[in-house]
C-alpha positions as CSV (number, residue, x, y, z in Angstrom):
1,M,152.5,17.4,21.5
2,E,154.7,18.5,18.7
3,N,155.0,15.8,16.0
4,D,157.1,17.9,13.7
5,P,159.8,20.0,15.4
6,F,160.8,21.6,12.2
7,Q,159.2,25.1,12.2
8,I,158.2,26.5,8.9
9,V,158.5,30.2,8.3
10,P,157.3,32.2,5.3
11,E,159.8,32.7,2.5
12,C,161.5,36.0,3.1
13,R,163.5,38.5,1.1
14,Q,167.2,38.1,0.8
15,N,168.8,40.3,3.5
16,S,171.9,40.7,5.6
17,V,172.0,40.7,9.3
18,N,172.6,44.2,10.6
19,L,174.5,43.8,13.9
20,D,174.5,47.6,14.5
21,E,170.9,47.1,15.6
22,L,172.2,45.3,18.7
23,N,173.9,46.7,21.8
24,P,177.5,45.6,22.5
25,S,176.6,42.7,24.8
26,Q,173.9,41.4,22.5
27,R,176.3,41.6,19.5
28,Q,179.0,39.7,21.3
29,A,176.5,36.9,22.2
30,V,175.5,36.7,18.5
31,I,179.0,36.4,17.0
32,S,180.5,34.1,19.6
33,T,179.4,31.0,17.7
34,E,182.2,28.5,18.6
35,G,182.5,26.7,22.0
36,P,180.2,26.8,25.0
37,L,178.5,30.2,25.8
38,L,176.4,31.2,28.8
39,V,174.3,34.3,28.3
40,I,172.9,35.8,31.5
41,A,170.0,37.8,30.3
42,G,168.5,40.2,32.8
43,A,164.8,40.9,32.9
44,G,163.7,42.9,29.8
45,S,167.2,42.8,28.3
46,G,166.3,41.5,24.8
47,K,167.2,37.8,25.1
48,T,164.7,36.8,22.4
49,R,166.1,39.4,20.0
50,T,169.6,38.0,20.7
51,L,168.6,34.4,19.9
52,V,166.8,35.5,16.7
53,Y,169.9,37.4,15.5
54,R,172.2,34.5,16.4
55,V,170.1,32.1,14.2
56,A,170.3,34.5,11.3
57,Y,174.0,35.2,11.8
58,L,174.8,31.4,11.9
59,L,173.0,30.9,8.6
60,E,174.6,33.9,7.0
61,S,178.0,32.6,8.2
62,G,177.5,29.4,6.2
63,V,176.2,27.0,8.9
64,L,173.7,24.6,7.3
65,P,170.2,25.2,8.7
66,E,169.7,21.5,9.4
67,K,172.8,21.7,11.7
68,I,171.2,24.3,14.0
69,L,169.0,23.1,16.9
70,L,166.9,25.6,18.9
71,L,165.3,24.3,22.1
72,T,162.6,26.3,23.8
73,F,159.9,25.6,26.4
74,T,156.9,26.4,24.2
75,R,156.3,25.6,20.6
76,K,155.0,29.2,20.1
77,A,158.4,30.6,21.3
78,S,160.4,28.6,18.7
79,Q,157.9,29.4,16.0
80,E,158.1,33.2,16.7
81,M,161.9,33.2,16.9
82,L,162.4,31.3,13.6
83,W,159.8,33.5,11.9
84,R,161.7,36.6,13.1
85,A,165.0,35.1,11.9
86,G,163.4,34.6,8.5
87,Q,162.4,38.2,8.4
88,L,166.0,39.1,9.0
89,L,167.5,36.8,6.4
90,N,165.8,34.5,3.8
91,E,163.9,31.3,3.2
92,T,166.8,29.1,4.5
93,C,165.6,29.7,8.0
94,K,162.6,27.4,7.5
95,R,165.0,24.4,7.6
96,V,166.3,25.2,11.1
97,V,165.3,22.6,13.7
98,G,163.4,24.2,16.4
99,G,160.9,23.1,19.1
100,T,160.4,22.0,22.6
101,F,162.4,19.4,24.4
102,H,159.5,17.0,24.1
103,G,159.0,17.8,20.4
104,I,162.6,17.1,19.6
105,A,162.6,14.0,21.8
106,N,159.6,12.7,19.8
107,M,161.4,13.1,16.5
108,L,164.6,11.5,17.6
109,L,163.0,8.6,19.3
110,R,161.0,7.8,16.2
111,R,164.4,7.3,14.5
112,H,166.5,5.8,17.3
113,G,164.0,4.3,19.8
114,H,164.6,0.8,18.4
115,H,167.8,0.8,20.5
116,L,165.6,0.7,23.6
117,G,163.0,-1.8,22.2
118,F,160.5,0.8,20.9
119,G,159.3,0.8,17.3
120,S,158.9,4.0,15.3
121,S,155.2,3.8,15.7
122,F,155.0,4.1,19.5
123,T,152.1,6.1,20.8
124,I,152.4,9.2,23.0
125,I,149.8,9.4,25.7
126,D,148.6,12.6,27.3
127,R,147.7,13.3,30.9
128,G,144.2,11.9,30.5
129,D,145.4,8.7,28.9
130,A,148.0,8.2,31.7
131,E,145.3,8.7,34.4
132,G,143.1,6.2,32.6
133,I,145.9,3.6,32.7
134,I,146.5,4.3,36.4
135,N,142.8,3.7,37.1
136,L,142.9,0.4,35.2
137,L,145.9,-0.7,37.1
138,K,144.4,0.3,40.5
139,G,141.5,-2.0,39.8
140,S,143.6,-4.9,38.6
141,L,145.9,-4.6,41.7
142,G,143.0,-4.4,44.1
143,L,143.7,-0.8,45.1
144,T,140.1,0.3,44.7
145,G,137.0,-0.3,46.7
146,R,134.6,1.4,49.1
147,D,136.8,0.6,52.1
148,R,140.1,1.8,50.5
149,Q,141.1,5.5,50.5
150,F,143.9,5.0,48.0
151,P,145.1,8.2,46.3
152,S,143.3,9.4,43.2
153,K,144.6,8.9,39.7
154,R,145.4,12.6,39.5
155,V,147.5,12.6,42.7
156,L,149.3,9.4,41.7
157,I,150.3,10.9,38.3
158,N,151.6,14.0,40.1
159,I,153.7,11.7,42.3
160,L,155.1,9.6,39.5
161,S,155.8,12.5,37.3
162,G,157.3,14.6,40.1
163,S,159.7,11.8,40.9
164,V,161.0,11.8,37.3
165,N,161.1,15.6,36.7
166,K,162.8,16.3,40.0
167,S,165.1,13.3,39.8
168,I,164.1,12.2,43.2
169,A,163.5,8.6,44.3
170,L,159.8,7.8,44.6
171,D,159.8,7.0,48.3
172,D,161.8,10.2,49.1
173,L,159.3,12.3,47.2
174,V,156.4,10.8,49.1
175,Y,158.0,11.3,52.5
176,E,159.0,14.9,51.6
177,Q,155.8,16.1,49.9
178,Y,153.0,13.6,50.5
179,A,153.7,12.5,54.1
180,H,150.0,11.8,54.7
181,L,150.2,9.1,52.0
182,T,153.2,7.2,53.4
183,E,150.9,4.3,54.5
184,H,150.3,3.6,50.8
185,L,154.0,3.8,49.8
186,D,154.5,0.1,49.1
187,D,151.4,0.0,46.9
188,I,152.5,3.2,45.0
189,V,155.9,1.8,44.3
190,N,154.3,-1.4,43.0
191,L,151.9,0.6,40.9
192,E,154.8,2.5,39.4
193,K,156.4,-0.8,38.4
194,H,153.3,-2.0,36.7
195,Y,152.7,1.4,35.0
196,K,156.1,1.2,33.4
197,E,155.6,-2.4,32.2
198,F,152.1,-1.6,30.8
199,K,153.5,1.3,28.7
200,F,156.5,-0.7,27.4
201,N,154.4,-3.7,26.6
202,N,151.8,-1.6,24.7
203,G,154.3,0.7,22.9
204,L,153.3,3.8,24.8
205,M,155.3,6.8,26.1
206,D,154.0,9.6,28.3
207,Y,155.6,13.1,28.3
208,D,158.1,12.2,31.0
209,D,159.2,9.1,29.0
210,L,160.1,11.2,26.1
211,L,162.8,13.0,28.1
212,V,163.9,9.9,30.0
213,N,164.3,7.8,26.8
214,W,166.0,10.6,24.9
215,K,168.6,10.8,27.7
216,R,168.9,7.0,27.7
217,I,169.6,6.8,24.0
218,L,172.4,9.4,24.4
219,A,173.9,7.9,27.5
220,E,173.5,4.2,26.9
221,V,173.9,3.8,23.1
222,P,177.3,5.3,22.0
223,E,176.7,4.9,18.2
224,A,173.3,6.7,18.5
225,Q,174.8,9.5,20.5
226,A,177.6,10.0,18.0
227,E,175.1,10.1,15.1
228,I,172.8,12.5,16.9
229,A,175.5,14.8,18.3
230,A,177.2,15.1,14.9
231,R,173.9,16.0,13.2
232,Y,173.6,19.3,15.2
233,S,176.8,21.4,15.2
234,H,175.2,24.4,17.0
235,I,172.7,24.1,19.8
236,M,170.8,26.9,21.5
237,V,168.6,26.6,24.6
238,D,166.2,29.3,25.8
239,E,165.2,29.8,29.5
240,Y,168.0,27.5,30.7
241,Q,167.2,28.4,34.3
242,D,164.0,26.4,34.0
243,T,165.5,23.1,32.9
244,N,165.4,20.1,35.1
245,L,168.3,17.7,35.7
246,I,167.3,15.4,32.8
247,Q,167.2,18.3,30.3
248,A,170.6,19.6,31.5
249,D,172.0,16.1,31.0
250,I,170.5,15.9,27.5
251,V,172.1,19.3,26.6
252,R,175.5,18.1,27.8
253,L,175.2,14.8,25.9
254,M,173.9,16.5,22.7
255,A,177.0,18.7,22.6
256,H,179.4,15.7,22.6
257,G,182.2,16.2,20.2
258,H,181.9,20.0,19.5
259,D,180.6,21.8,22.6
260,N,179.0,24.5,20.4
261,V,176.1,25.1,22.8
262,M,174.7,28.4,23.8
263,V,172.3,28.6,26.8
264,V,170.4,31.8,27.6
265,G,168.7,32.4,30.9
266,D,168.5,34.4,34.1
267,D,169.4,32.8,37.4
268,S,167.5,35.6,39.1
269,Q,164.3,34.4,37.5
270,S,164.5,30.7,38.4
271,I,161.2,30.2,40.2
272,Y,159.8,26.8,39.0
273,S,161.4,24.3,41.4
274,F,157.9,22.9,42.1
275,R,157.9,21.7,38.4
276,G,161.3,20.1,38.8
277,A,163.4,23.1,37.5
278,D,166.9,23.1,39.1
279,F,168.4,26.5,39.9
280,Y,171.9,25.0,39.9
281,N,171.8,23.9,36.3
282,I,172.6,27.5,35.2
283,M,175.0,28.0,38.1
284,R,177.0,24.9,37.3
285,F,177.1,25.4,33.5
286,P,180.6,26.8,33.6
287,K,181.8,23.7,35.5
288,V,180.1,21.3,33.1
289,F,181.7,23.2,30.2
290,P,185.1,24.4,31.5
291,E,185.8,26.4,28.4
292,C,182.6,28.4,28.8
293,Q,182.5,32.0,27.9
294,M,180.0,34.2,29.8
295,I,178.2,37.3,28.5
296,K,175.7,39.4,30.6
297,L,172.9,41.3,29.0
298,E,172.2,44.2,31.5
299,E,170.6,47.0,29.4
300,N,166.9,46.9,30.2
301,Y,164.3,47.9,27.6
302,R,161.2,47.7,29.8
303,S,161.4,49.6,33.1
304,S,162.3,53.0,34.4
305,Q,165.5,53.5,36.2
306,P,164.0,53.9,39.7
307,I,162.3,50.5,39.3
308,L,165.5,48.9,38.2
309,E,167.4,50.4,41.1
310,L,165.0,48.7,43.5
311,T,165.0,45.3,41.6
312,N,168.8,45.3,41.5
313,D,168.7,45.7,45.3
314,I,166.3,42.9,45.8
315,I,168.6,40.4,44.1
316,R,171.8,42.0,45.5
317,N,171.2,40.1,48.7
318,A,170.9,36.7,47.1
319,E,173.3,34.1,48.5
320,E,174.2,32.7,45.1
321,K,173.9,34.6,41.8
322,Y,175.7,36.0,38.8
323,T,176.2,39.6,39.7
324,K,174.6,42.0,37.3
325,T,173.3,45.5,37.4
326,L,170.3,46.4,35.1
327,F,170.2,49.9,33.7
328,T,168.0,51.6,31.1
329,K,167.8,54.7,28.9
330,I,164.1,54.9,29.4
331,E,163.1,58.2,31.1
332,G,161.2,58.2,34.3
333,D,161.7,59.4,37.9
334,I,158.7,57.9,39.8
335,K,159.9,55.7,42.6
336,P,158.2,52.5,43.6
337,R,155.7,53.1,46.5
338,L,154.7,51.1,49.6
339,F,151.4,51.2,51.3
340,V,151.0,49.6,54.8
341,A,147.3,48.8,55.4
342,R,145.6,48.0,58.7
343,D,144.2,44.8,57.3
344,E,143.5,43.0,54.1
345,R,140.3,44.9,53.5
346,E,142.0,48.2,53.7
347,E,144.7,46.9,51.4
348,A,142.1,45.8,48.9
349,V,140.4,49.3,49.1
350,F,143.8,50.9,48.5
351,V,144.5,48.9,45.4
352,A,141.0,49.4,43.9
353,E,141.3,53.2,44.6
354,K,144.7,53.5,43.0
355,I,143.6,51.5,39.9
356,A,140.7,53.9,39.5
357,D,143.2,56.8,39.9
358,L,145.6,55.4,37.3
359,C,142.8,54.9,34.8
360,K,141.5,58.4,35.4
361,N,145.0,59.7,34.6
362,G,145.4,57.9,31.3
363,T,146.7,54.4,32.1
364,D,144.9,51.7,30.1
365,I,143.3,49.2,32.4
366,R,144.7,46.4,30.3
367,N,148.1,47.7,31.3
368,I,147.5,47.2,35.0
369,A,148.2,44.0,36.9
370,V,148.0,42.9,40.6
371,L,150.4,40.1,41.5
372,F,150.5,37.9,44.5
373,R,152.3,34.9,46.0
374,S,149.4,32.4,46.1
375,G,146.1,32.3,44.4
376,F,144.0,32.7,47.6
377,H,145.8,36.0,48.5
378,S,143.6,37.9,46.1
379,Y,140.2,36.8,47.5
380,K,139.6,40.1,49.4
381,L,140.7,42.1,46.4
382,E,138.4,40.1,44.1
383,L,135.4,41.0,46.2
384,E,136.4,44.7,46.3
385,L,136.9,44.9,42.6
386,N,133.6,43.2,42.0
387,S,131.8,45.7,44.3
388,S,133.5,48.5,42.4
389,A,132.5,47.0,39.0
390,V,136.1,46.7,37.9
391,K,136.5,44.0,35.3
392,F,139.4,41.6,35.8
393,E,140.9,38.4,34.5
394,K,142.5,36.1,37.0
395,R,145.4,33.9,36.0
396,G,147.2,31.2,37.9
397,G,145.0,30.0,40.8
398,L,141.2,29.6,40.8
399,K,138.8,32.3,41.8
400,L,137.2,32.2,45.2
401,T,134.2,30.1,44.2
402,E,135.8,27.9,41.5
403,T,137.4,25.1,43.6
404,A,135.2,22.1,44.4
405,H,135.7,22.3,48.2
406,M,134.9,26.0,48.3
407,K,131.7,25.3,46.3
408,D,130.8,22.7,48.8
409,V,130.8,24.9,51.8
410,I,129.3,27.9,50.1
411,A,126.4,25.7,49.0
412,F,125.3,25.3,52.6
413,L,125.5,29.1,53.1
414,R,123.5,29.8,49.9
415,L,120.7,27.6,51.1
416,Q,120.3,29.9,54.1
417,V,119.7,32.8,51.8
418,N,117.6,30.8,49.2
419,P,116.2,27.5,50.5
420,H,115.0,26.7,47.0
421,D,118.5,26.8,45.4
422,T,118.3,23.4,43.6
423,L,122.0,23.4,42.6
424,S,123.1,23.8,46.2
425,W,120.7,21.1,47.4
426,N,122.0,18.7,44.8
427,R,125.7,19.4,45.7
428,I,125.0,18.9,49.4
429,L,123.0,15.7,49.1
430,L,125.7,14.1,46.9
431,H,128.0,14.3,49.9
432,L,125.8,11.7,51.7
433,D,127.2,8.1,51.6
434,K,125.2,5.9,49.3
435,V,123.3,8.8,47.7
436,G,123.9,9.0,43.9
437,P,122.9,11.6,41.3
438,K,119.5,9.9,40.6
439,T,118.5,9.7,44.3
440,A,119.7,13.3,44.9
441,R,117.6,14.5,42.0
442,K,114.5,12.8,43.3
443,I,115.0,14.3,46.8
444,V,115.6,17.8,45.4
445,D,112.5,17.7,43.1
446,K,110.4,16.7,46.0
447,V,111.5,19.1,48.7
448,V,111.9,22.3,46.7
449,E,108.3,22.2,45.5
450,L,107.2,22.8,49.1
451,G,107.2,26.0,51.0
452,D,109.7,24.9,53.6
453,P,112.3,22.6,52.0
454,I,114.2,21.9,55.2
455,K,111.0,20.8,57.0
456,A,110.1,18.7,53.9
457,L,113.5,17.1,54.0
458,S,113.0,16.0,57.6
459,N,109.8,14.2,56.5
460,Y,111.3,12.6,53.4
461,P,111.3,8.7,53.4
462,C,115.0,7.9,53.7
463,G,116.7,4.8,52.4
464,K,118.2,2.6,55.1
465,A,121.7,3.0,53.7
466,W,121.7,6.8,54.0
467,K,119.3,7.4,56.8
468,E,122.0,8.2,59.4
469,G,123.8,10.6,57.1
470,M,120.5,12.4,56.3
471,A,119.7,12.8,60.0
472,K,123.0,14.6,60.6
473,L,122.4,16.9,57.7
474,I,118.9,17.8,58.8
475,L,120.3,18.5,62.3
476,L,122.8,20.9,60.9
477,L,120.3,22.7,58.7
478,Q,117.9,23.1,61.6
479,D,120.6,24.5,63.9
480,M,121.8,26.9,61.1
481,A,118.2,28.2,60.8
482,K,118.5,29.6,64.3
483,E,121.7,31.6,63.6
484,T,122.3,34.8,61.5
485,A,125.9,35.7,62.1
486,P,128.0,34.7,59.0
487,G,131.0,33.7,61.0
488,A,129.0,31.4,63.3
489,L,127.2,29.9,60.4
490,Y,130.5,29.1,58.7
491,E,131.7,27.4,61.9
492,M,128.7,25.2,61.9
493,V,129.2,24.2,58.3
494,L,132.9,23.4,59.0
495,L,132.1,21.3,62.0
496,Y,129.8,19.1,59.8
497,Y,131.8,19.3,56.6
498,Q,135.4,18.7,57.9
499,P,135.2,14.9,58.1
500,L,133.4,14.8,54.7
501,F,136.1,17.1,53.3
502,E,138.9,14.9,54.5
503,K,137.2,11.8,53.0
504,I,136.2,13.3,49.7
505,Y,139.6,14.9,49.1
506,H,141.6,12.5,51.1
507,D,144.7,12.5,48.8
508,D,145.3,16.3,48.9
509,Y,143.1,17.8,51.6
510,P,146.1,19.4,53.5
511,K,146.7,21.6,50.5
512,R,143.0,22.5,50.2
513,Q,142.6,23.3,53.9
514,R,144.2,26.7,53.6
515,D,141.3,27.8,51.3
516,L,138.8,26.9,54.0
517,D,140.8,28.8,56.5
518,Q,141.1,31.8,54.2
519,L,137.3,31.8,53.7
520,K,136.9,31.7,57.5
521,A,138.9,35.0,57.7
522,I,136.9,36.6,54.9
523,I,133.4,35.8,56.0
524,T,133.8,37.3,59.4
525,D,134.0,40.8,57.8
526,Y,130.4,40.6,56.7
527,E,127.5,41.8,58.8
528,T,125.0,39.6,56.9
529,L,125.1,36.3,55.1
530,Q,123.2,37.9,52.2
531,A,126.0,40.4,51.7
532,F,128.6,37.6,51.6
533,V,126.6,35.5,49.1
534,D,125.9,38.5,46.9
535,E,129.6,39.3,46.6
536,T,130.8,35.7,46.0
537,T,128.1,34.9,43.4
538,L,129.3,35.3,39.8
539,D,127.7,38.3,38.2
540,P,125.2,37.5,35.3
541,P,126.3,38.5,31.7
542,D,126.4,42.3,31.1
543,T,123.9,43.0,28.3
544,T,125.9,46.1,27.4
545,N,128.7,43.8,26.3
546,M,126.6,41.3,24.4
547,G,128.3,40.4,21.1
548,V,131.7,41.6,22.2
549,D,134.4,38.9,22.3
550,D,135.5,38.4,25.8
551,D,139.2,38.8,24.8
552,E,138.3,42.3,23.5
553,Q,136.8,43.6,26.7
554,E,139.0,45.9,28.7
555,K,140.1,44.1,31.8
556,M,143.0,44.4,34.3
557,I,144.9,41.3,35.3
558,L,145.1,39.5,38.6
559,S,147.9,36.9,38.5
560,T,150.1,34.7,40.6
561,I,153.7,35.7,40.2
562,H,154.5,32.4,38.6
563,S,151.9,33.0,35.9
564,S,153.2,36.5,35.2
565,K,156.7,35.6,34.2
566,G,157.6,36.9,30.7
567,L,154.8,39.5,30.8
568,E,154.9,43.2,31.5
569,W,152.5,46.1,32.4
570,D,152.7,49.8,32.8
571,A,151.5,49.5,36.4
572,V,152.1,46.6,38.7
573,F,150.8,46.1,42.3
574,I,152.4,43.4,44.4
575,I,150.2,42.7,47.4
576,G,150.5,40.6,50.6
577,L,154.1,41.5,51.2
578,A,153.9,40.6,54.9
579,D,156.4,38.6,56.9
580,G,155.2,35.0,57.0
581,R,153.2,35.4,53.8
582,F,156.0,36.5,51.4
583,P,158.3,34.7,51.7
584,H,156.0,31.8,52.4
585,S,156.0,30.7,56.0
586,K,157.4,27.3,55.1
587,A,160.4,28.9,53.3
588,Q,162.5,29.2,56.4
589,F,166.0,28.8,55.0
590,G,168.3,27.8,52.1
591,E,167.1,27.3,48.6
592,Q,163.4,27.8,49.4
593,W,164.1,31.2,50.9
594,E,166.2,32.2,47.9
595,E,163.6,31.1,45.4
596,E,161.1,33.3,47.3
597,R,163.5,36.2,46.9
598,R,163.7,35.5,43.1
599,L,159.9,35.4,43.0
600,L,159.7,39.0,44.3
601,Y,162.4,40.0,41.8
602,V,160.3,38.5,38.9
603,A,157.2,40.3,40.1
604,A,158.9,43.7,40.4
605,T,160.6,43.5,37.0
606,R,157.2,43.2,35.3
607,A,156.5,46.9,35.8
608,R,157.3,49.6,33.2
609,K,156.3,52.9,34.9
610,F,154.5,52.4,38.2
611,L,155.3,49.8,40.9
612,Y,153.3,49.5,44.1
613,F,154.0,47.3,47.2
614,S,151.5,46.7,49.9
615,Y,150.8,44.5,52.9
616,P,148.4,44.3,55.8
617,R,149.6,44.9,59.3
618,R,147.1,42.5,60.7
619,L,146.4,39.0,59.5
620,M,144.0,36.4,60.8
621,T,145.3,33.0,61.6
622,P,143.4,29.8,60.8
623,D,142.1,29.7,64.4
624,R,140.6,33.2,63.8
625,Q,143.0,35.1,65.9
626,F,144.4,38.4,64.6
627,H,148.2,38.9,64.9
628,T,150.4,41.8,63.9
629,V,152.9,41.3,61.2
630,G,155.7,43.3,59.7
631,M,156.8,43.8,56.1
632,S,158.5,41.1,54.1
633,P,162.2,40.8,55.1
634,F,162.9,41.2,51.4
635,L,161.6,44.7,51.6
636,S,163.0,45.6,55.0
637,E,166.5,44.8,53.9
638,L,166.4,47.2,50.9
639,R,168.5,50.3,51.1
640,T,166.7,53.5,52.1
641,G,165.5,55.9,49.5
642,L,164.6,53.2,46.9
643,F,160.9,53.6,47.5
644,E,158.4,56.0,49.0
645,R,155.7,55.3,51.5
646,L,152.1,56.2,50.7
647,E,150.3,57.6,53.7
648,K,146.5,57.6,54.0
649,E,145.3,61.0,55.2
650,D,141.8,60.0,56.1
651,S,141.3,56.3,57.0
652,Y,137.6,56.6,57.7
653,G,136.3,59.2,55.3
654,S,134.4,58.6,52.1
655,D,137.3,59.9,50.1
656,L,140.5,58.0,50.3
657,L,143.4,60.4,50.1
658,F,147.0,59.3,49.8
659,Q,150.2,61.2,50.2
660,T,153.8,60.2,49.6
661,K,156.7,60.7,51.9
662,S,160.2,59.3,52.1
663,Y,160.2,55.9,53.7
664,S,161.8,55.7,57.1
665,S,160.0,53.0,59.2
666,P,156.8,51.0,58.7
667,T,155.9,50.7,62.3
668,D,153.9,53.9,62.8
669,L,150.3,53.0,62.5
670,P,146.9,54.3,63.5
671,P,145.8,53.1,67.0
672,K,144.0,49.8,67.0
673,K,140.3,49.7,67.8
674,K,139.6,47.8,70.9
675,K,137.9,44.4,70.4
676,K,134.6,43.8,72.1
677,K,135.0,41.5,74.9
678,G,133.1,38.3,75.3
679,A,132.2,36.7,78.6
680,P,133.9,38.1,81.7
681,L,137.4,36.7,81.9
682,A,137.4,36.2,85.7
683,N,134.3,34.0,85.6
684,L,135.5,31.4,83.1
685,R,137.1,28.9,85.4
686,V,137.0,25.1,85.2
687,G,133.5,23.9,86.0
688,V,131.6,27.0,84.9
689,R,128.6,26.3,82.8
690,V,128.1,28.2,79.5
691,R,125.9,28.2,76.4
692,H,127.1,28.5,72.8
693,P,124.6,29.4,70.0
694,F,125.5,26.3,68.0
695,F,127.2,23.8,70.4
696,G,124.6,24.3,73.1
697,E,125.4,23.8,76.8
698,G,128.8,23.0,78.0
699,V,131.3,23.1,80.9
700,V,134.6,24.9,80.9
701,S,137.2,22.0,81.0
702,K,140.4,24.0,81.0
703,D,141.4,27.4,82.4
704,M,141.7,30.2,79.9
705,E,144.9,30.8,77.9
706,G,144.9,34.3,76.6
707,R,141.5,34.8,74.9
708,S,140.9,31.1,74.3
709,V,139.1,28.6,76.5
710,D,138.3,24.9,76.3
711,V,134.7,23.9,76.8
712,A,133.2,20.3,76.9
713,F,129.8,20.3,75.2
714,H,127.3,17.6,75.8
715,R,126.7,16.8,72.1
716,H,129.9,17.9,70.5
717,G,132.8,17.1,72.8
718,I,135.6,19.5,73.8
719,K,136.0,22.6,71.7
720,T,138.6,25.4,71.9
721,L,136.9,28.7,71.5
722,H,138.1,32.3,71.0
723,L,136.2,34.6,73.3
724,D,136.1,37.5,70.7
725,Y,133.9,35.4,68.5
726,A,132.4,32.5,70.5
727,K,129.4,34.5,71.9
728,L,129.3,32.4,75.1
729,T,126.6,33.0,77.7
730,L,127.2,32.3,81.4
731,L,124.7,29.9,82.9
732,D,126.1,29.9,86.5
């Protein structure tokens, strides 16, 4: 947290601001210093440069540095801008007030917080401190205990903070985003009340309180507002499209009496609603400030014209926007390209092959990025890149094996490959009720020293409290030992793990479930479990790189689109552009749909020279059924001629060859390979006896629907099975 929002820059030579270095729109934004100003800065249009020159211009025009306030979203951004302003002018820039919203709030509340009952020595608590207080209050309010599955401290802080940042009533937020926790709503509301009281009584503020109390000072204490507003005669706000409602209100209140406020942003890059950012802040700015002047920065200094023509067309279809047309003087005639893959594996192979081709032809691997809608969309590609020995860094979203629940299920599978894997044993045993770290360690030490750990486990003297849980685990491991197919083994693990999963991660398991479903789709592509485990195990350190700083190694970037904003690369791949995946299946209409469109715009505008789109024609659903999908509607609505389609000449040869042709329609595809049939369709009627390799004997309890059938098993109850994977054997 920034305690000193005044950014110090090195003393600079005396200089004058040369406005001839700016384009006409940038120059107009710099010299329009009086009254409200909205600058719509398109992607790559030099908004930071414009802010830097404006700071220097204000100082050169005689505005006292202490009268200028620069608000940014990171401390680094304000430091860089003020340092660059100092390079343009002289040492006076070191007295400009610049920092984040939270940093400025901290400084002002130290001086004026007494109006709200806070002394100047209040303590700012971070996320860890806040969670610790929540845990303390949970105990004092009787919200903990073995029989209570009350939300964790992490989820509770997410709820309380989300309510503040999104300006949504707590109960509304729970019903909208945490419906599975509504039974705890009364207790959560009561906990929020005690949390606020605890902070106030102990002179504490969390990050959200800094903004809330800054706004309160301005809105509730007229004399304080007058003093603060008069102190800053010129206010500038960067990335205004990312502000929440509280921050927008603060800007309005801070400009009281002069309205000399300049906000810079791009409505087309508003993609952080999940953090509380409100798209309509930038859209309503001219109404909040009726005398507002608007300037658009449309000359792009990043991308080639063919890329810009496509990105312009993406946002052209937005329902609400400030119309702008990006253009550039950068030379380049390579159109964006689209590849339609049969499935996710072929899509991953395509991307890996094109990356190799780009590198071969001179593109630095550090200037290549693959972007995707959600973190788990890159799992297939991660495996392909690992097998191709391509080094990458993943940003935004965890790698396949990094989340706790994924580590849980993979531990069971690793034991099938290596029964003496002590880490996997320890992880699995800790799932058992009443088994702690010491007990788990004793069990592991005992069983792994023997030749057959699973057999040794069945003979281990169990404690009464965990005997039943151990019996279930042993039964699972014994049944898994009889199976070799990776998909079937994973089904067995899920059957055992699902109730534990929902209990362990009870407060957010619906969000984690999609990872388990995605792994289900991935593992079925492997012929052996050994192959799967090998590709999902982290590679050991490469001795050829010993002594080389990790940051200096040449790596490409895998990133969620949200984490890519503000960055750029020579070559950008955007994968998973299938209908139902991008836009997200839950974004059916309205603002959610429009934010998904803006997300694609942000992704495409990261590219300088090469831009590739791809999507798989077949996706697997959570119930392991393949279905055919089309391209994202955001691509299908683009005007013809804006991109080319890459065609694979030989889908099955060892050399993957690609040709380009003008895009006409994405529907022509190679013929599908017929699936192998399971049990004869005509024989699976109600009452027919069957055997499943894991569930054992059962009786068909419901007539077939498509390729699925319901079977009642003696030991496991009724299961719905898909015949392409179930491996049923007829007994009658």
